[in-house]
C-alpha positions, 0 to 999 in steps of 0.5 A, a space after each residue: 686285225 679286226 675288220 670293220 665294214 664301211 657303208 660302201 662295203 669297203 673294209 678298214 682295219 680296226 684301231 686300238 685305243 688305250 684308256 689308262 686308269 689310274 688313282 687320282 693324285 693325293 689318294 692312296 694307291 693301295 696297289 703301288 703302296 703295297 708294292 714297297 714292302 714287297 720290293 724291300 723283301 726282294 733285297 732291292 733298295 732305292 725305290 721310293 715310290 710305286 704307282 699302278 695304272 690299269 690299261 684298257 686297250 680297246 679294239 674297234 672303230 671308236 670316236 674320241 667321244 666313245 672312249 671318253 664315255 667308256 672311261 667316264 662311266 664304266 673304267 674309272 671311279 670318278 671319286 678316286 680315279 682319273 683316266 687318260 686316253 692313249 698314254 699316261 699323262 707325262 706328269 705321272 710318268 717323268 722320271 720314272 721307271 715304267 714297267 708295262 706288264 701285259 698278258 701273252 696272246 691267248 691267255 685268258 683275261 677276265 678283266 678284259 671280258 668283263 669291260 667288254 661286256 660293261 662297255 656293250 651294257 652302256 650302249 657303246 657300239 663298234 668295239 671289236 675287242 678288249 685287253 688289259 695290261 698294267 703299268 707300274 711306275 717306280 721311283 727312286 734311285 734304282 738301277 735297271 737291274 733292279 727294275 728288272 728283277 722287280 719285274 721278273 719276281 714280283 710284277 710279271 708271271 713269266 708263264 702268262 705275261 711279258 713286260 717291257 721296261 723303260 726309263 721316262 
């Protein structure tokens, strides 16, 4: 875990905060909508809708103001996207299967590297590291076994990624 120096010389563990970026309601989520025919190609029925959320996990000693600045000025497109700090809003996840896909430790994460550079470019200090992950929200009448098959065969590459599944 990253360490940060305090003025007194004491060290404290850096915190990790999540910034979740998602398409605004009423707009087309091309990634989510694009999953539906791919799911159908797997012969899995019952998934009526899909959405995706990009998650930026930012390590460091960061204030809420710095996190909001990162979301507003860099990570979310103000025209088509919204962001939340911490977890996705409950109204997005309620009733959905939530599949969280993360890179394995040690795997190169170019989007995270780009985000970390961008954060420095907008003048936000105190960032020790960034990782990215994806959350997929699947709605409809589909069993956990179907969601697991979707995650294994479509959403995650088992060589470089892991996933978790949760019903909200």
